[in-house]
N, C-alpha and C positions, 0 to 999 in steps of 0.2 A: 157465640151461638152455633157455628158451624161445627166445632168439636162435639157439643152437645148432641147434634143430630147425628153425627159419624158415630159417637158412642152409643145411642139408642139403636141404631140401624144395624152396626155390625157386631154388637157385645156378645152375640151367640157364635160368632166364627173365631177360630184360632188357626194359627199357622203353626205347624209342627215339623222341625227338622231335626235330624241327627239319629233317628231310629234306623235300624238295620234295614237295607233295601230290599231283602227278601220278605220282608213283611206285606201282608196283602190288608185290605179293607177289614176283613174278618179280626185279625190280630189287633189291628188299631181300635177297632169297635170294643174288643174284649177289654183291653188296658185303660183306654180313655173313657169308655162308656160307663164305668163304674161311678163316675161323678154325675152323670147325667143322661138322659136319652139322646144318643147321635141321630140326627136327622139325615145327615149326608156326610160321606168320606170321599173327598177328591183326591185322588193320588197324583203328583206331580211327577211327570215323565220327563227325561233328558232329550237331547235332539234325536238320539237313536231308538226312542220310545221304549226305553228300559227305566225302570222304577228307581227313583232318586234318593230316597230316604226323606221325601218331604211330603207333606199333605195339608190340605185345608180341611178342618173338621168343623161342620156346623151342627150345633146342639138346638134341641126343640126350646128350651128354657134361655131366654135372653140374658140372664146373669149367670149362666153355666161357665161362659167364657172365662170369665175372671177368676172363678174358683178353679179351673182345670188349669190355668197359669200358675196360680199360687202353689197348687199341687204338685206339677209336674215340671215346671220351668227349672232348668240347670240341675236336673236329677239325671243318675245314671240309670240308662236300661240298656239291659245286656252289654254292660261294660262300654257303652257309648254315652256321652252327655247330650242329653235330649234338651232342644229350645222349644219354648212354646211362647209365642207373642200373638198379640192381637192380630187380627187379619182384617185390613182396610180395603 
């Protein structure tokens, strides 16, 4: 029952890591927004406040997260392997 609740609650959010640290929210939107409309891009920063090559993407459609994971997880992006996982 709990996993069903979490699945419905966070299905529109994914955690992305491994993309170039110089990318900004616009670049992530350009690349990942092709699957569905992005509602929010949260760039994860390190202790020094610099971009870390990690982000949490929130899509408008609740089922978009699964589609984005299938399309982009373990794929090369600018010669780096990008990991896309569910965000809980």
